[in-house]
ROTORKOL-991838 format. One line per 5 residues: their letters; for each residue x, y, z of C-alpha. Coordinates in steps of 0.1 Angstrom, whole numbers, plus 5000, padded with zeros to 4 digits. Layout:
A> X Y Z  ...
// end
This chain:
XXXXX> 1328 2156 6561  1366 2157 6562  1384 2139 6535  1406 2110 6545  1443 2111 6536
XXXXX> 1451 2102 6502  1477 2077 6515  1464 2053 6541  1480 2021 6556  1465 1986 6550
XXXXX> 1460 1979 6586  1481 1949 6579  1497 1936 6612  1535 1924 6607  1559 1902 6626
XXXXX> 1527 1885 6641  1548 1861 6664  1562 1887 6687  1544 1891 6721  1544 1928 6724
XXXXX> 1518 1945 6698  1525 1981 6687  1499 2003 6668  1512 2031 6650  1487 2057 6637
XXXXX> 1514 2082 6630  1527 2084 6593  1558 2062 6587  1552 2052 6551  1582 2074 6538
XXXXX> 1604 2060 6566  1614 2026 6553  1644 2023 6575  1624 2031 6607  1598 2006 6597
XXXXX> 1624 1979 6592  1637 1987 6629  1603 1983 6641  1595 1950 6626  1624 1936 6639
XXXXX> 1611 1942 6676  1573 1944 6675  1541 1928 6664  1531 1959 6646  1500 1973 6629
XXXXX> 1503 2003 6607  1472 2023 6606  1479 2058 6593  1449 2073 6578  1426 2046 6594
XXXXX> 1391 2059 6604  1379 2061 6640  1356 2030 6635  1387 2011 6619  1407 2016 6649
XXXXX> 1379 2004 6673  1385 1971 6657  1421 1968 6663  1429 1986 6699  1416 1959 6721
XXXXX> 1447 1939 6717  1475 1965 6715  1503 1969 6742  1516 2003 6729  1504 2032 6705
XXXXX> 1525 2059 6688  1496 2080 6676  1488 2106 6650  1485 2141 6663  1470 2155 6630
XXXXX> 1444 2127 6628  1408 2140 6622  1394 2123 6654  1404 2124 6692  1418 2097 6710
XXXXX> 1390 2097 6735  1375 2079 6765  1356 2057 6742  1384 2043 6720  1409 2041 6749
XXXXX> 1383 2022 6769  1385 1994 6745  1424 1990 6748  1423 1968 6778  1461 1959 6773
XXXXX> 1475 1993 6766  1504 2003 6788  1519 2032 6770  1508 2058 6746  1530 2086 6727
XXXXX> 1525 2114 6707  1552 2128 6684  1542 2164 6689  1546 2189 6715  1507 2194 6721
XXXXX> 1485 2168 6737  1451 2182 6733  1441 2154 6706  1444 2128 6738  1421 2123 6767
XXXXX> 1448 2127 6795  1424 2124 6824  1416 2087 6812  1453 2078 6807  1461 2092 6842
XXXXX> 1432 2072 6859  1441 2039 6842  1478 2044 6849  1486 2043 6813  1521 2061 6805
XXXXX> 1518 2091 6782  1546 2109 6767  1552 2136 6740  1577 2162 6727  1566 2190 6753
XXXXX> 1596 2198 6775  1621 2178 6756  1643 2205 6746  1672 2184 6735  1651 2171 6709
XXXXX> 1628 2198 6696  1657 2225 6694  1666 2202 6665  1633 2203 6649  1627 2235 6627
XXXXX> 1598 2227 6604  1573 2246 6627  1594 2278 6630  1604 2279 6595  1567 2275 6583
XXXXX> 1556 2303 6608  1585 2325 6592  1573 2316 6556  1534 2322 6564  1543 2354 6580
XXXXX> 1560 2365 6546  1530 2351 6527  1507 2372 6547  1524 2405 6546  1533 2401 6507
XXXXX> 1498 2386 6497  1514 2354 6480  1486 2332 6480  1461 2357 6463  1490 2366 6440
XXXXX> 1497 2329 6429  1460 2326 6424  1456 2358 6402  1484 2346 6381  1469 2312 6375
XXXXX> 1438 2327 6364  1457 2347 6339  1460 2382 6357  1492 2399 6358  1501 2436 6368
XXXXX> 1467 2447 6365  1460 2431 6403  1491 2452 6416  1467 2476 6437  1452 2447 6455
XXXXX> 1485 2427 6462  1509 2456 6474  1523 2444 6507  1548 2454 6532  1585 2447 6539
XXXXX> 1596 2431 6570  1627 2452 6573  1625 2482 6600  1591 2467 6611  1584 2458 6649
XXXXX> 1573 2421 6653  1560 2413 6687  1564 2377 6696  1544 2362 6726  1561 2331 6738
XXXXX> 1597 2329 6737  1601 2291 6736  1616 2269 6707  1594 2283 6678  1595 2320 6695
XXXXX> 1632 2321 6698  1637 2308 6660  1611 2335 6649  1631 2363 6666  1665 2352 6649
XXXXX> 1647 2348 6614  1626 2383 6617  1661 2398 6630  1681 2386 6601  1655 2404 6579
XXXXX> 1660 2437 6598  1631 2438 6619  1630 2451 6655  1622 2423 6679  1598 2427 6708
XXXXX> 1589 2395 6730  1566 2388 6760  1570 2358 6780  1566 2358 6817  1587 2324 6821
XXXXX> 1618 2330 6797  1643 2359 6795  1655 2373 6765  1691 2360 6754  1699 2384 6727
XXXXX> 1709 2420 6731  1690 2429 6701  1656 2418 6717  1639 2440 6735  1616 2421 6764
XXXXX> 1584 2439 6778  1565 2432 6809  1532 2431 6799  1515 2417 6767  1497 2449 6764
XXXXX> 1529 2469 6757  1540 2444 6730  1503 2445 6713  1502 2483 6711  1534 2490 6693
XXXXX> 1540 2459 6670  1534 2460 6632  1532 2422 6633  1520 2401 6664  1528 2364 6663
XXXXX> 1519 2337 6692  1539 2308 6698  1526 2295 6734  1513 2260 6743  1475 2257 6749
XXXXX> 1464 2252 6784  1436 2270 6807  1461 2298 6812  1463 2306 6775  1430 2295 6764
XXXXX> 1414 2326 6745  1446 2345 6754  1438 2368 6724  1404 2381 6724  1384 2412 6717
XXXXX> 1402 2433 6744  1438 2424 6729  1425 2428 6693  1415 2463 6704  1449 2470 6715
XXXXX> 1465 2463 6682  1473 2488 6656  1448 2490 6627  1478 2485 6604  1488 2455 6622
XXXXX> 1491 2417 6611  1483 2388 6633  1497 2353 6630  1487 2322 6650  1506 2288 6645
XXXXX> 1502 2278 6681  1467 2263 6687  1433 2274 6676  1422 2276 6712  1448 2301 6720
XXXXX> 1429 2329 6699  1389 2338 6706  1382 2330 6669  1348 2351 6669  1370 2382 6681
XXXXX> 1395 2377 6653  1368 2379 6627  1354 2408 6644  1387 2425 6644  1390 2417 6606
XXXXX> 1355 2427 6596  1358 2460 6615  1393 2470 6604  1406 2467 6640  1437 2449 6623
XXXXX> 1449 2448 6588  1453 2409 6581  1458 2375 6597  1471 2343 6589  1465 2310 6609
XXXXX> 1478 2274 6605  1454 2262 6633  1418 2264 6642  1395 2251 6671  1377 2218 6667
XXXXX> 1402 2203 6643  1393 2168 6652  1357 2174 6647  1333 2166 6615  1323 2194 6592
XXXXX> 1353 2215 6594  1346 2230 6559  1319 2251 6579  1342 2264 6605  1335 2300 6610
XXXXX> 1371 2309 6601  1371 2289 6569  1338 2304 6559  1350 2339 6565  1381 2332 6547
XXXXX> 1365 2322 6515  1353 2358 6508  1382 2379 6520  1420 2383 6515  1424 2394 6550
XXXXX> 1426 2360 6565  1449 2333 6552  1444 2297 6566  1467 2266 6561  1457 2233 6573
XXXXX> 1480 2227 6603  1510 2217 6583  1537 2238 6601  1553 2205 6612  1547 2184 6583
XXXXX> 1582 2181 6568  1601 2144 6564  1627 2157 6585  1609 2169 6615  1585 2139 6614
XXXXX> 1614 2114 6614  1628 2133 6644  1597 2134 6664  1586 2097 6654  1621 2083 6667
XXXXX> 1616 2099 6699  1582 2084 6702  1598 2049 6692  1626 2052 6715  1602 2060 6745
XXXXX> 1584 2027 6735  1616 2007 6732  1628 2020 6767  1595 2011 6784  1596 1975 6770
XX> 1634 1972 6773  1638 1967 6737
// end
């Protein structure tokens, strides 16, 4: 079973005399000024870290909900069905796979998220910065190196930890949106050659080479990195066939969504040396119980070929402030506050 967040709100409701009840399950405990602003406008219940069953007890009277996209539950039909007064639900994230959008649509409940809000998300850098950091950690074996040092080993582990330079390598970027563009700039600054594949975007820099098919990119890139939204057109975008096209010396990075990659195919590619190494910040079924038994996590326990982080790409004070302010502004606009 997943552990609960170390910090959690007390589920205390403030400004009870206000008529508009706002539930906030997104983290705000480090945003004191924002909380003061909220408490001047709404009857507000802070519920970051609350369990699914605890939320079932408070959702019936809420008018609005700013959700936590990183919660260990899905905002599904069952809990939404208890929210008889709910008028608007906002997620401070670009993704929406943690919310039952079909129910919201059927019940005419307004939903919004950061997807498509380019004027806001272009100023949010956390996910791109983390993606680049994870890429460097992968090709330089930073995590096992740190573990060896803490265990008292030093240069005697050098053979296991020898990595590659990013300079002069070919980085293939699948998805040239907000994060893809920033990744291209970061990698270019380190001297890498940049290839992009995106049927909906055009290159905007002379130092980028845009290819017409994903196959072209996969076959020549030293590092393949995925930055696309998850929908039915991108589900299992990278599978057995795609891994088979990659160089055996190549590295693979996914900080988009777990469902973009056929995870069984990823394990097979690593196990059979079809690619050299991989790093992911996302896996399938993140809102499900028993995540410790997930096949990727189990596989990572006994290999240095796979580096996994717990979907923390967007987890900075700066980015979460900007994303939450977007969500709060949407709720304010809806209620004309």
